[in-house]
MDTraj code that builds the backbone (N, CA, C; nanometers):
import mdtraj as md
import numpy as np

residues = "MET SER PHE SER ASN ASP GLN VAL ASP TYR LEU VAL LYS LEU VAL LEU VAL GLY ASP HIS GLY VAL GLY LYS SER ASN LEU ILE SER ARG PHE ALA ARG ASN GLN PHE ASN LEU HIS SER LYS SER THR ILE GLY VAL GLU PHE MET THR LYS ASN VAL LYS ILE GLU GLY LYS ILE ILE LYS ALA GLN ILE TRP ASP THR ALA GLY GLN GLU ARG PHE ARG ALA ILE THR THR ALA TYR TYR ARG GLY ALA VAL GLY ALA LEU ILE VAL TYR ASP ILE ALA ASN GLN ASN THR PHE HIS ASN LEU GLN ASN TRP ILE SER GLU MET GLU GLY ASN ALA ASP PRO ASN ILE GLU VAL MET VAL ILE GLY ASN LYS CYS ASP LEU LYS HIS LEU ARG ARG VAL GLN THR THR ASP GLY VAL ALA LEU ALA LYS ASP LYS ASN TYR SER PHE MET GLU THR SER ALA LEU ALA ASN SER ASN VAL GLU GLU ALA PHE ASN SER LEU ILE THR GLN ILE TYR HIS ARG ILE LYS GLN LYS GLU LEU GLU GLU GLY PRO ARG SER ASN GLY ARG GLN ALA PRO ASN PHE GLY GLN ALA LYS GLU VAL LYS ILE ASP GLU PRO SER GLY SER VAL ALA SER SER VAL SER ARG ASP LEU LYS ASN CYS CYS LYS".split()
xyz = np.array([
    [7.8815, 8.1503, 11.7396],
    [7.8021, 8.2567, 11.7992],
    [7.7918, 8.3723, 11.7020],
    [7.6697, 8.4257, 11.6846],
    [7.6493, 8.5391, 11.5952],
    [7.6180, 8.6639, 11.6762],
    [7.6457, 8.7797, 11.6164],
    [7.6238, 8.9075, 11.6829],
    [7.5451, 8.9973, 11.5892],
    [7.4501, 9.0713, 11.6456],
    [7.3724, 9.1641, 11.5655],
    [7.4535, 9.2896, 11.5375],
    [7.4121, 9.3654, 11.4334],
    [7.4870, 9.4837, 11.3950],
    [7.4913, 9.5894, 11.5047],
    [7.3857, 9.5946, 11.5888],
    [7.3864, 9.6973, 11.6928],
    [7.4807, 9.6631, 11.8074],
    [7.5413, 9.5437, 11.8039],
    [7.6411, 9.5064, 11.9031],
    [7.7827, 9.5370, 11.8563],
    [7.7991, 9.5738, 11.7296],
    [7.9314, 9.5896, 11.6714],
    [8.0008, 9.7140, 11.7258],
    [8.1265, 9.6957, 11.7686],
    [8.2063, 9.8068, 11.8199],
    [8.2905, 9.8739, 11.7119],
    [8.3409, 9.7944, 11.6175],
    [8.4271, 9.8494, 11.5138],
    [8.3974, 9.7808, 11.3808],
    [8.4101, 9.8579, 11.2748],
    [8.3996, 9.8053, 11.1382],
    [8.5351, 9.8228, 11.0717],
    [8.5951, 9.7127, 11.0251],
    [8.7256, 9.7209, 10.9605],
    [8.7183, 9.6588, 10.8213],
    [8.7943, 9.7163, 10.7307],
    [8.7976, 9.6686, 10.5924],
    [8.9277, 9.5939, 10.5671],
    [8.9156, 9.4710, 10.5179],
    [9.0302, 9.3896, 10.4800],
    [9.0226, 9.3610, 10.3306],
    [9.1384, 9.3466, 10.2665],
    [9.1420, 9.3079, 10.1256],
    [9.2299, 9.1852, 10.1093],
    [9.1905, 9.0977, 10.0176],
    [9.2724, 8.9837, 9.9790],
    [9.3223, 9.0073, 9.8377],
    [9.4532, 8.9921, 9.8174],
    [9.5107, 9.0095, 9.6847],
    [9.6032, 8.8923, 9.6558],
    [9.6289, 8.8719, 9.5287],
    [9.7129, 8.7619, 9.4859],
    [9.6698, 8.7153, 9.3486],
    [9.7491, 8.6286, 9.2885],
    [9.7230, 8.5806, 9.1537],
    [9.5900, 8.5060, 9.1436],
    [9.5416, 8.4987, 9.0228],
    [9.4243, 8.4180, 8.9914],
    [9.4501, 8.2722, 9.0284],
    [9.3541, 8.2107, 9.0983],
    [9.3624, 8.0678, 9.1271],
    [9.4328, 8.0301, 9.2552],
    [9.4743, 8.1294, 9.3361],
    [9.5447, 8.0934, 9.4610],
    [9.4475, 8.0576, 9.5732],
    [9.3187, 8.0817, 9.5525],
    [9.2189, 8.0394, 9.6510],
    [9.1650, 8.1503, 9.7391],
    [9.1708, 8.2744, 9.6929],
    [9.1242, 8.3862, 9.7750],
    [8.9755, 8.3764, 9.8068],
    [8.8954, 8.3466, 9.7055],
    [8.7503, 8.3398, 9.7261],
    [8.7133, 8.2319, 9.8267],
    [8.7780, 8.1166, 9.8173],
    [8.7468, 8.0084, 9.9101],
    [8.7988, 8.0372, 10.0507],
    [8.9063, 8.1122, 10.0630],
    [8.9519, 8.1524, 10.1958],
    [8.8468, 8.2390, 10.2640],
    [8.7938, 8.3347, 10.1892],
    [8.6911, 8.4217, 10.2464],
    [8.5652, 8.3424, 10.2769],
    [8.5242, 8.2577, 10.1826],
    [8.4030, 8.1790, 10.2014],
    [8.4156, 8.0844, 10.3205],
    [8.5333, 8.0262, 10.3374],
    [8.5549, 7.9355, 10.4507],
    [8.5485, 8.0123, 10.5823],
    [8.6097, 8.1307, 10.5849],
    [8.6097, 8.2092, 10.7078],
    [8.4719, 8.2660, 10.7389],
    [8.4061, 8.3236, 10.6400],
    [8.2802, 8.3943, 10.6651],
    [8.1605, 8.3003, 10.6758],
    [8.1630, 8.1886, 10.6013],
    [8.0455, 8.1013, 10.5942],
    [8.0765, 7.9552, 10.6236],
    [8.2038, 7.9238, 10.6460],
    [8.2480, 7.7861, 10.6633],
    [8.2056, 7.7001, 10.5445],
    [8.2268, 7.7549, 10.4238],
    [8.1933, 7.6843, 10.3011],
    [8.3155, 7.6775, 10.2107],
    [8.3205, 7.5707, 10.1305],
    [8.4273, 7.5558, 10.0308],
    [8.3646, 7.5035, 9.9028],
    [8.4002, 7.5659, 9.7908],
    [8.3470, 7.5252, 9.6611],
    [8.4632, 7.4861, 9.5711],
    [8.4757, 7.3590, 9.5457],
    [8.5865, 7.3075, 9.4651],
    [8.5826, 7.3629, 9.3233],
    [8.4641, 7.4027, 9.2780],
    [8.4481, 7.4512, 9.1410],
    [8.4076, 7.5991, 9.1405],
    [8.4582, 7.6743, 9.2340],
    [8.4232, 7.8153, 9.2410],
    [8.4727, 7.8885, 9.1164],
    [8.3955, 7.9879, 9.0729],
    [8.4307, 8.0644, 8.9533],
    [8.5223, 8.1805, 8.9902],
    [8.5963, 8.2262, 8.8909],
    [8.6872, 8.3381, 8.9133],
    [8.6092, 8.4626, 8.9529],
    [8.6674, 8.5393, 9.0439],
    [8.6054, 8.6642, 9.0853],
    [8.6095, 8.7636, 8.9702],
    [8.4972, 8.8283, 8.9466],
    [8.4880, 8.9315, 8.8433],
    [8.4923, 9.0666, 8.9132],
    [8.6036, 9.1378, 8.8955],
    [8.6167, 9.2669, 8.9621],
    [8.6434, 9.2494, 9.1098],
    [8.5445, 9.2867, 9.1911],
    [8.5598, 9.2804, 9.3364],
    [8.4306, 9.2317, 9.3994],
    [8.4423, 9.1436, 9.4983],
    [8.3277, 9.0988, 9.5765],
    [8.3656, 9.1079, 9.7233],
    [8.2654, 9.1072, 9.8128],
    [8.3014, 9.1076, 9.9542],
    [8.2004, 9.0314, 10.0370],
    [8.2474, 8.9846, 10.1524],
    [8.1650, 8.9213, 10.2542],
    [8.1981, 8.9861, 10.3874],
    [8.1111, 8.9647, 10.4849],
    [8.1359, 9.0194, 10.6180],
    [8.1229, 8.9103, 10.7227],
    [8.1942, 8.9321, 10.8328],
    [8.1808, 8.8433, 10.9477],
    [8.2105, 8.9217, 11.0743],
    [8.1298, 8.8996, 11.1768],
    [8.1541, 8.9604, 11.3066],
    [8.2351, 8.8648, 11.3931],
    [8.3421, 8.9148, 11.4514],
    [8.4258, 8.8333, 11.5379],
    [8.4443, 8.9049, 11.6711],
    [8.4648, 8.8273, 11.7757],
    [8.4871, 8.8841, 11.9082],
    [8.6352, 8.8769, 11.9406],
    [8.6947, 8.9939, 11.9594],
    [8.8368, 9.0044, 11.9903],
    [8.8525, 9.0780, 12.1230],
    [8.9000, 9.0095, 12.2224],
    [8.9273, 9.0686, 12.3533],
    [8.8064, 9.1481, 12.4055],
    [8.6899, 9.0873, 12.3929],
    [8.5680, 9.1459, 12.4476],
    [8.4983, 9.2449, 12.3574],
    [8.5556, 9.2786, 12.2423],
    [8.4956, 9.3721, 12.1487],
    [8.4467, 9.2977, 12.0247],
    [8.3330, 9.3432, 11.9720],
    [8.2792, 9.2838, 11.8501],
    [8.3270, 9.3668, 11.7314],
    [8.3984, 9.3016, 11.6419],
    [8.4539, 9.3688, 11.5252],
    [8.3914, 9.3094, 11.4001],
    [8.3356, 9.3956, 11.3189],
    [8.2774, 9.3510, 11.1924],
    [8.3843, 9.3648, 11.0844],
    [8.4259, 9.2519, 11.0311],
    [8.5257, 9.2505, 10.9247],
    [8.4554, 9.2492, 10.7898],
    [8.4826, 9.3507, 10.7120],
    [8.4312, 9.3596, 10.5749],
    [8.5476, 9.3173, 10.4849],
    [8.5366, 9.1987, 10.4239],
    [8.6493, 9.1360, 10.3563],
    [8.6274, 9.1396, 10.2053],
    [8.7170, 9.2095, 10.1370],
    [8.7052, 9.2291, 9.9925],
    [8.7940, 9.1305, 9.9180],
    [8.7328, 9.0623, 9.8233],
    [8.7995, 8.9631, 9.7401],
    [8.8254, 9.0257, 9.6043],
    [8.9512, 9.0479, 9.5693],
    [8.9835, 9.1146, 9.4434],
    [9.0223, 9.0133, 9.3373],
    [8.9872, 9.0446, 9.2128],
    [9.0201, 8.9566, 9.1011],
    [9.1696, 8.9553, 9.0773],
    [9.2232, 8.8374, 9.0443],
    [9.3660, 8.8256, 9.0215],
    [9.4076, 8.8475, 8.8775],
    [9.3111, 8.8499, 8.7842],
    [9.3462, 8.8641, 8.6439],
    [9.3919, 9.0064, 8.6129],
    [9.4862, 9.0181, 8.5224],
    [9.5462, 9.1468, 8.4876],
    [9.4418, 9.2459, 8.4364],
    [9.3399, 9.1969, 8.3632],
    [9.2454, 9.2889, 8.3016],
    [9.1586, 9.3624, 8.4031],
    [9.1577, 9.3159, 8.5281],
    [9.0780, 9.3822, 8.6306],
    [9.1605, 9.4725, 8.7218],
    [9.2909, 9.4821, 8.6980],
    [9.3768, 9.5518, 8.7927],
    [9.3395, 9.6991, 8.8090],
    [9.3019, 9.7642, 8.6990],
    [9.2664, 9.9065, 8.7069],
    [9.1437, 9.9277, 8.7951],
    [9.0562, 9.8283, 8.8001],
    [8.9355, 9.8384, 8.8828],
    [8.9685, 9.8110, 9.0282],
    [9.0437, 9.7054, 9.0520],
    [9.0626, 9.6578, 9.1891],
    [9.1549, 9.7468, 9.2716],
    [9.2442, 9.8216, 9.2079],
    [9.3360, 9.9038, 9.2864],
    [9.2627, 10.0066, 9.3714],
    [9.1461, 10.0521, 9.3247],
    [9.0703, 10.1518, 9.4002],
    [9.0192, 10.0964, 9.5327],
    [9.0088, 9.9648, 9.5444],
    [8.9500, 9.9055, 9.6638],
    [9.0491, 9.8912, 9.7797],
    [9.1717, 9.9342, 9.7589],
    [9.2642, 9.9441, 9.8721],
    [9.2247, 10.0603, 9.9628],
    [9.1546, 10.1586, 9.9076],
    [9.1209, 10.2780, 9.9836],
    [9.0376, 10.2424, 10.1072],
    [9.0836, 10.2861, 10.2223],
    [9.0102, 10.2614, 10.3462],
    [9.0416, 10.1282, 10.4120],
    [9.1222, 10.0438, 10.3455],
    [9.1562, 9.9134, 10.4040],
    [9.2596, 9.9304, 10.5146],
    [9.2376, 9.8635, 10.6266],
    [9.3345, 9.8661, 10.7365],
    [9.4072, 9.7332, 10.7507],
    [9.3699, 9.6352, 10.6682],
    [9.4362, 9.5055, 10.6716],
    [9.4367, 9.4425, 10.5331],
    [9.5425, 9.3674, 10.5029],
    [9.5521, 9.2987, 10.3741],
    [9.6125, 9.1608, 10.3931],
    [9.5592, 9.0638, 10.3210],
    [9.6172, 8.9305, 10.3136],
    [9.6649, 8.9101, 10.1712],
    [9.7950, 8.8887, 10.1550],
    [9.8550, 8.8688, 10.0235],
    [9.8788, 8.7188, 10.0075],
    [9.8103, 8.6588, 9.9096],
    [9.7978, 8.5130, 9.9039],
    [9.8749, 8.4544, 9.7854],
    [9.9450, 8.3441, 9.8112],
    [10.0049, 8.2649, 9.7042],
    [9.9682, 8.1188, 9.7246],
    [9.9944, 8.0382, 9.6227],
    [9.9663, 7.8944, 9.6238],
    [10.0988, 7.8218, 9.6457],
    [10.1097, 7.7432, 9.7526],
    [10.2369, 7.6767, 9.7832],
    [10.2780, 7.5770, 9.6751],
    [10.1822, 7.5365, 9.5894],
    [10.2118, 7.4408, 9.4836],
    [10.2396, 7.5084, 9.3496],
    [10.2453, 7.6428, 9.3492],
    [10.2672, 7.7179, 9.2253],
    [10.3705, 7.8266, 9.2531],
    [10.4926, 7.8009, 9.2114],
    [10.6019, 7.8927, 9.2441],
    [10.5830, 8.0301, 9.1814],
    [10.5193, 8.0357, 9.0632],
    [10.4979, 8.1654, 8.9986],
    [10.4129, 8.2582, 9.0843],
    [10.3140, 8.2019, 9.1552],
    [10.2276, 8.2866, 9.2383],
    [10.3056, 8.3460, 9.3545],
    [10.4113, 8.2751, 9.3971],
    [10.4963, 8.3285, 9.5029],
    [10.5869, 8.4379, 9.4481],
    [10.6455, 8.4140, 9.3324],
    [10.7318, 8.5146, 9.2711],
    [10.6543, 8.6429, 9.2419],
    [10.5277, 8.6281, 9.2060],
    [10.4461, 8.7451, 9.1718],
    [10.4029, 8.8256, 9.2937],
    [10.4310, 8.7758, 9.4139],
    [10.3958, 8.8530, 9.5336],
    [10.4629, 8.9900, 9.5326],
    [10.5818, 8.9997, 9.4760],
    [10.6501, 9.1285, 9.4718],
    [10.5678, 9.2308, 9.3944],
    [10.5009, 9.1865, 9.2868],
    [10.4143, 9.2772, 9.2108],
    [10.2943, 9.3211, 9.2933],
    [10.2360, 9.2257, 9.3654],
    [10.1198, 9.2584, 9.4481],
    [10.1585, 9.3497, 9.5638],
    [10.2750, 9.3250, 9.6207],
    [10.3213, 9.4111, 9.7292],
    [10.3446, 9.5533, 9.6783],
    [10.4055, 9.5648, 9.5607],
    [10.4302, 9.6970, 9.5026],
    [10.2992, 9.7691, 9.4740],
    [10.2012, 9.6958, 9.4210],
    [10.0713, 9.7563, 9.3937],
    [10.0047, 9.8031, 9.5221],
    [10.0118, 9.7186, 9.6254],
    [9.9517, 9.7563, 9.7528],
    [10.0200, 9.8792, 9.8116],
    [10.1535, 9.8799, 9.8078],
    [10.2274, 9.9921, 9.8641],
    [10.1965, 10.1218, 9.7905],
    [10.1605, 10.1111, 9.6623],
    [10.1292, 10.2297, 9.5847],
    [9.9866, 10.2785, 9.5990],
    [9.8992, 10.1961, 9.6570],
    [9.7576, 10.2322, 9.6626],
    [9.6966, 10.2294, 9.8021],
    [9.7557, 10.1548, 9.8946],
    [9.6978, 10.1407, 10.0289],
    [9.7619, 10.2393, 10.1257],
    [9.7003, 10.2535, 10.2428],
    [9.7595, 10.3316, 10.3501],
    [9.8959, 10.2717, 10.3845],
    [9.9980, 10.3551, 10.4022],
    [10.1319, 10.3006, 10.4288],
    [10.1424, 10.2207, 10.5576],
    [10.0455, 10.2369, 10.6482],
    [10.0507, 10.1668, 10.7762],
    [9.9539, 10.0491, 10.7837],
    [9.9076, 10.0016, 10.6693],
    [9.8159, 9.8886, 10.6656],
    [9.8826, 9.7652, 10.7271],
    [9.8049, 9.6884, 10.8045],
    [9.8558, 9.5625, 10.8607],
    [9.8481, 9.4540, 10.7529],
    [9.9566, 9.3803, 10.7344],
    [9.9640, 9.2851, 10.6237],
    [10.0043, 9.1470, 10.6744],
    [9.9403, 9.0446, 10.6171],
    [9.9788, 8.9064, 10.6426],
    [9.9998, 8.8368, 10.5085],
    [10.1105, 8.7664, 10.4954],
    [10.1362, 8.6822, 10.3786],
    [10.0774, 8.5446, 10.4054],
    [10.0007, 8.4935, 10.3093],
    [9.9328, 8.3650, 10.3237],
    [9.9835, 8.2677, 10.2177],
    [10.0385, 8.1546, 10.2622],
    [10.0684, 8.0442, 10.1720],
    [9.9519, 7.9476, 10.1757],
    [9.8664, 7.9538, 10.0746],
    [9.7433, 7.8736, 10.0752],
    [9.7647, 7.7381, 10.0071],
    [9.6677, 7.6500, 10.0275],
    [9.6652, 7.5146, 9.9719],
    [9.7736, 7.4261, 10.0338],
    [9.7985, 7.4423, 10.1628],
    [9.9028, 7.3611, 10.2263],
    [9.8592, 7.2163, 10.2452],
    [9.7371, 7.1811, 10.2014],
    [9.6980, 7.0401, 10.1977],
    [9.7690, 6.9676, 10.0840],
    [9.8227, 7.0440, 9.9861],
    [9.8897, 6.9837, 9.8705],
    [10.0382, 6.9603, 9.9008],
    [10.0649, 6.8865, 10.0066],
    [10.2029, 6.8663, 10.0508],
    [10.2879, 6.7989, 9.9430],
    [10.2276, 6.7058, 9.8711],
    [10.3022, 6.6312, 9.7705],
    [10.3339, 6.7153, 9.6473],
    [10.2696, 6.8310, 9.6337],
    [10.2915, 6.9178, 9.5182],
    [10.3626, 7.0481, 9.5559],
    [10.4080, 7.0561, 9.6783],
    [10.4689, 7.1810, 9.7258],
    [10.5857, 7.2237, 9.6378],
    [10.5830, 7.3536, 9.6009],
    [10.6927, 7.4130, 9.5250],
    [10.7540, 7.5329, 9.5979],
    [10.6862, 7.5812, 9.7020],
    [10.7363, 7.6942, 9.7798],
    [10.7523, 7.6480, 9.9241],
    [10.8733, 7.6524, 9.9742],
    [10.8987, 7.6079, 10.1101],
    [10.8466, 7.7104, 10.2115],
    [10.8067, 7.6606, 10.3263],
    [10.7577, 7.7478, 10.4327],
    [10.8610, 7.8534, 10.4686],
    [10.9869, 7.8137, 10.4708],
    [11.0925, 7.9082, 10.5076],
    [11.1019, 8.0244, 10.4103],
    [11.0682, 8.0018, 10.2825],
    [11.0692, 8.1098, 10.1842],
    [10.9598, 8.2114, 10.2138],
    [10.8418, 8.1610, 10.2494],
    [10.7328, 8.2509, 10.2850],
    [10.7635, 8.3310, 10.4100],
    [10.8212, 8.2641, 10.5092],
    [10.8583, 8.3314, 10.6335],
    [10.9614, 8.4406, 10.6058],
    [11.0618, 8.4095, 10.5225],
    [11.1686, 8.5053, 10.4937],
    [11.1141, 8.6295, 10.4246],
    [11.0235, 8.6105, 10.3273],
    [10.9656, 8.7258, 10.2584],
    [10.8866, 8.8124, 10.3553],
    [10.8031, 8.7475, 10.4373],
    [10.7209, 8.8215, 10.5327],
    [10.8071, 8.8975, 10.6329],
    [10.9090, 8.8317, 10.6831],
    [10.9950, 8.8951, 10.7822],
    [11.0698, 9.0127, 10.7222],
    [11.1136, 9.0002, 10.5964],
    [11.1845, 9.1086, 10.5292],
    [11.0970, 9.2326, 10.5140],
    [10.9658, 9.2114, 10.4944],
    [10.8736, 9.3236, 10.4770],
    [10.8074, 9.3650, 10.6080],
    [10.8416, 9.2978, 10.7162],
    [10.7801, 9.3244, 10.8465],
    [10.6305, 9.2903, 10.8470],
    [10.5950, 9.1834, 10.7753],
    [10.4590, 9.1331, 10.7716],
    [10.4500, 9.0077, 10.8590],
    [10.3296, 8.9695, 10.8928],
    [10.3086, 8.8398, 10.9575],
    [10.2875, 8.7333, 10.8496],
    [10.2848, 8.6076, 10.8905],
    [10.2818, 8.4973, 10.7939],
    [10.2060, 8.3784, 10.8499],
    [10.1363, 8.3070, 10.7599],
    [10.0736, 8.1810, 10.7982],
    [10.0458, 8.0994, 10.6730],
    [10.0514, 7.9683, 10.6861],
    [10.0081, 7.8799, 10.5794],
    [9.8692, 7.8275, 10.6128],
    [9.7861, 7.8166, 10.5095],
    [9.6461, 7.7801, 10.5286],
    [9.6017, 7.6782, 10.4239],
    [9.4869, 7.6185, 10.4507],
    [9.4176, 7.5380, 10.3501],
    [9.2685, 7.5635, 10.3654],
    [9.2106, 7.6280, 10.2644],
    [9.0659, 7.6482, 10.2672],
    [8.9928, 7.5156, 10.2507],
    [9.0502, 7.4258, 10.1708],
    [8.9890, 7.2950, 10.1499],
    [8.9819, 7.2158, 10.2803],
    [9.0938, 7.2067, 10.3501],
    [9.1002, 7.1295, 10.4746],
    [9.0591, 7.2112, 10.5961],
    [9.0249, 7.3367, 10.5748],
    [8.9888, 7.4283, 10.6840],
    [9.1000, 7.4324, 10.7896],
    [9.2210, 7.4532, 10.7417],
    [9.3379, 7.4574, 10.8287],
    [9.3910, 7.6009, 10.8382],
    [9.3919, 7.6541, 10.9593],
    [9.4481, 7.7858, 10.9900],
    [9.3751, 7.9034, 10.9254],
    [9.2603, 7.8799, 10.8662],
    [9.1894, 7.9905, 10.8009],
    [9.1374, 8.0893, 10.9047],
    [9.0617, 8.0394, 11.0012],
    [9.0103, 8.1282, 11.1054],
    [9.1249, 8.1903, 11.1850],
    [9.2283, 8.1103, 11.2106],
    [9.3423, 8.1619, 11.2855],
    [9.4096, 8.2775, 11.2117],
    [9.4225, 8.2670, 11.0802],
    [9.4880, 8.3724, 11.0027],
    [9.4080, 8.5022, 11.0068],
    [9.2795, 8.4930, 10.9781],
    [9.1962, 8.6136, 10.9796],
    [9.1913, 8.6748, 11.1191],
    [9.1698, 8.5904, 11.2195],
    [9.1598, 8.6433, 11.3559],
    [9.2910, 8.7050, 11.4026],
    [9.4031, 8.6469, 11.3609],
    [9.5329, 8.7030, 11.3976],
    [9.5505, 8.8418, 11.3384],
    [9.5139, 8.8578, 11.2105],
    [9.5257, 8.9887, 11.1466],
    [9.4304, 9.0896, 11.2106],
    [9.3072, 9.0480, 11.2371],
    [9.2105, 9.1377, 11.2993],
    [9.2555, 9.1776, 11.4391],
    [9.3176, 9.0840, 11.5103],
    [9.3692, 9.1153, 11.6435],
    [9.4809, 9.2193, 11.6355],
    [9.5703, 9.2050, 11.5385],
    [9.6757, 9.3054, 11.5182],
    [9.6146, 9.4430, 11.4940],
    [9.5105, 9.4468, 11.4112],
    [9.4436, 9.5733, 11.3817],
    [9.3795, 9.6302, 11.5076],
    [9.3140, 9.5442, 11.5849],
    [9.2485, 9.5910, 11.7073],
    [9.3496, 9.6492, 11.8055],
    [9.4658, 9.5874, 11.8169],
    [9.5682, 9.6413, 11.9065],
    [9.6137, 9.7796, 11.8606],
    [9.6191, 9.8006, 11.7314],
    [9.6529, 9.9329, 11.6798],
    [9.5421, 10.0326, 11.7108],
    [9.4170, 9.9861, 11.7008],
    [9.3031, 10.0728, 11.7343],
    [9.3137, 10.1188, 11.8792],
    [9.3381, 10.0234, 11.9685],
    [9.3463, 10.0564, 12.1108],
    [9.4618, 10.1522, 12.1391],
    [9.5750, 10.1290, 12.0724],
    [9.6900, 10.2174, 12.0927],
    [9.6565, 10.3590, 12.0469],
    [9.5884, 10.3686, 11.9341],
    [9.5512, 10.5007, 11.8826],
    [9.4524, 10.5690, 11.9757],
    [9.3571, 10.4942, 12.0279],
    [9.2593, 10.5528, 12.1187],
    [9.3251, 10.6003, 12.2479],
    [9.4223, 10.5232, 12.2967],
    [9.4926, 10.5647, 12.4178],
    [9.5697, 10.6940, 12.3947],
    [9.6291, 10.7061, 12.2772],
    [9.7076, 10.8246, 12.2474],
    [9.6199, 10.9474, 12.2229],
    [9.5021, 10.9252, 12.1617],
    [9.4139, 11.0373, 12.1304],
    [9.3217, 11.0724, 12.2460],
    [9.2981, 10.9772, 12.3361],
    [9.2100, 11.0034, 12.4493],
    [9.0646, 11.0067, 12.4074],
    [8.9791, 11.0674, 12.4912],
    [8.8352, 11.0674, 12.4665],
    [8.7929, 11.1442, 12.3426],
    [8.8865, 11.2206, 12.2836],
    [8.8515, 11.2983, 12.1658],
    [8.8858, 11.2243, 12.0382],
    [8.8953, 11.0914, 12.0471],
    [8.9245, 11.0093, 11.9297],
    [8.8292, 11.0433, 11.8168],
    [8.8835, 11.0572, 11.6957],
    [8.8020, 11.1029, 11.5839],
    [8.7559, 10.9900, 11.4934],
    [8.7418, 10.8678, 11.5467],
    [8.6911, 10.7574, 11.4667],
    [8.5524, 10.7909, 11.4142],
    [8.5281, 10.7670, 11.2837],
    [8.4010, 10.8038, 11.2223],
    [8.2994, 10.6932, 11.2434],
    [8.1768, 10.7325, 11.2764],
    [8.0713, 10.6332, 11.2967],
    [8.0378, 10.5693, 11.1634],
    [8.0345, 10.4386, 11.1607],
    [8.0040, 10.3674, 11.0379],
    [7.8528, 10.3617, 11.0175],
    [7.8035, 10.3878, 10.8976],
    [7.6602, 10.3849, 10.8737],
    [7.6020, 10.2462, 10.8967],
    [7.4850, 10.2435, 10.9579],
    [7.4085, 10.1197, 10.9777],
    [7.4719, 10.0221, 11.0756],
    [7.5683, 10.0674, 11.1535],
    [7.6300, 9.9788, 11.2500],
    [7.6238, 10.0364, 11.3905],
    [7.5152, 10.1041, 11.4246],
    [7.4987, 10.1564, 11.5589],
    [7.6127, 10.2496, 11.5952],
    [7.6828, 10.2169, 11.7042],
    [7.7941, 10.2995, 11.7492],
    [7.9287, 10.2496, 11.6975],
    [7.9256, 10.1613, 11.6026],
    [8.0510, 10.1078, 11.5511],
    [8.1339, 10.2182, 11.4876],
    [8.2642, 10.2072, 11.5031],
    [8.3550, 10.3030, 11.4417],
    [8.4197, 10.2404, 11.3191],
    [8.4164, 10.3155, 11.2089],
    [8.4875, 10.2726, 11.0902],
    [8.6329, 10.3125, 11.1102],
    [8.7200, 10.2158, 11.1099],
    [8.8561, 10.2383, 11.1571],
    [8.9472, 10.2854, 11.0447],
    [9.0225, 10.3929, 11.0717],
    [9.1336, 10.4351, 10.9877],
    [9.2544, 10.4458, 11.0791],
    [9.3627, 10.3808, 11.0431],
    [9.4809, 10.3791, 11.1276],
    [9.5925, 10.4544, 11.0581],
    [9.6507, 10.5511, 11.1280],
    [9.7601, 10.6262, 11.0676],
    [9.8827, 10.6307, 11.1567],
    [9.8923, 10.5347, 11.2478],
    [10.0093, 10.5282, 11.3346],
    [10.1126, 10.4337, 11.2749],
    [10.2403, 10.4527, 11.3017],
    [10.3435, 10.3628, 11.2489],
    [10.3248, 10.2218, 11.3003],
    [10.3531, 10.1258, 11.2156],
    [10.3397, 9.9856, 11.2545],
    [10.4651, 9.9396, 11.3267],
    [10.4455, 9.8622, 11.4336],
    [10.5589, 9.8071, 11.5063],
    [10.6073, 9.6792, 11.4432],
    [10.7092, 9.6219, 11.5001],
    [10.7673, 9.4994, 11.4459],
    [10.6725, 9.3829, 11.4651],
    [10.6623, 9.2977, 11.3631],
    [10.5790, 9.1783, 11.3750],
    [10.6640, 9.0535, 11.3599],
    [10.7926, 9.0654, 11.3843],
    [10.8783, 8.9465, 11.3757],
    [10.8304, 8.8389, 11.4706],
    [10.7809, 8.8810, 11.5877],
    [10.7306, 8.7831, 11.6832],
    [10.6063, 8.7147, 11.6301],
    [10.5243, 8.7883, 11.5512],
    [10.4050, 8.7287, 11.4922],
    [10.4431, 8.6213, 11.3924],
    [10.5489, 8.6470, 11.3136],
    [10.5941, 8.5470, 11.2180],
    [10.6334, 8.4203, 11.2914],
    [10.7078, 8.4354, 11.3985],
    [10.7518, 8.3194, 11.4754],
    [10.6341, 8.2477, 11.5370],
    [10.5390, 8.3249, 11.5935],
    [10.4243, 8.2623, 11.6582],
    [10.3377, 8.1902, 11.5573],
    [10.3094, 8.2570, 11.4424],
    [10.2209, 8.1974, 11.3438],
    [10.2836, 8.0755, 11.2787],
    [10.4171, 8.0739, 11.2666],
    [10.4831, 7.9621, 11.2032],
    [10.4585, 7.8328, 11.2795],
    [10.4416, 7.8447, 11.4108],
    [10.4147, 7.7246, 11.4904],
    [10.2841, 7.6586, 11.4510],
    [10.1914, 7.7396, 11.3929],
    [10.0606, 7.6854, 11.3565],
    [10.0516, 7.6466, 11.2105],
    [10.1619, 7.6604, 11.1354],
    [10.1583, 7.6319, 10.9929],
    [10.1365, 7.4826, 10.9664],
    [10.0804, 7.4566, 10.8487],
    [10.0783, 7.3174, 10.8056],
    [10.2209, 7.2737, 10.7788],
    [10.2523, 7.1551, 10.8142],
    [10.3871, 7.1025, 10.7936],
    [10.3992, 7.0384, 10.6563],
])
top = md.Topology()
chain = top.add_chain()
for i, resn in enumerate(residues, 1):
    res = top.add_residue(resn, chain, resSeq=i)
    for name in ("N", "CA", "C"):
        top.add_atom(name, md.element.get_by_symbol(name[0]), res)
traj = md.Trajectory(xyz[None], top)
């Protein structure tokens, strides 16, 4: 089901970060267009796609930014954390170095993004079971230690991709509702250009525990 822009209630910005080759572009393409390109080219700088999703009766337009993983683009891509209310930090389950490098990506995000950004750790390419180098429990432990949510996905097999994005967007929406309840009718959400009455969301409330999200999402992981 598709929704027109004048039906959109909220506009939210998400960013995907992680090493080159972990599958960020195909994750976005699979979610936004249900497409997968086995020979996709490396992202140059930053690209984005959008998708409207319905969460608990509200239409949310997700603007999803795909950042380049190569070191030479880091100075450019760090600026695109600005205004993001959600982030997916991606590694390749068949490449242990991409998992170890998550600490660098987390540090970069913490230094450039809003401190209350909602974050999900993604172990991608879980179709490569025979090549696995990072155990699911390792991903869960890292996410739980940082109070992030977690899921394993496969853009190739279209496994848990929609579930991961929708789960993160739902977390963001719950924060939006909590903020609106606390602020009342004088909520200062800014109207997003070209989206009718949609509000461009900025969240500045403390994030609650997502340990339950880790447990819930783990049930849906690829085995």
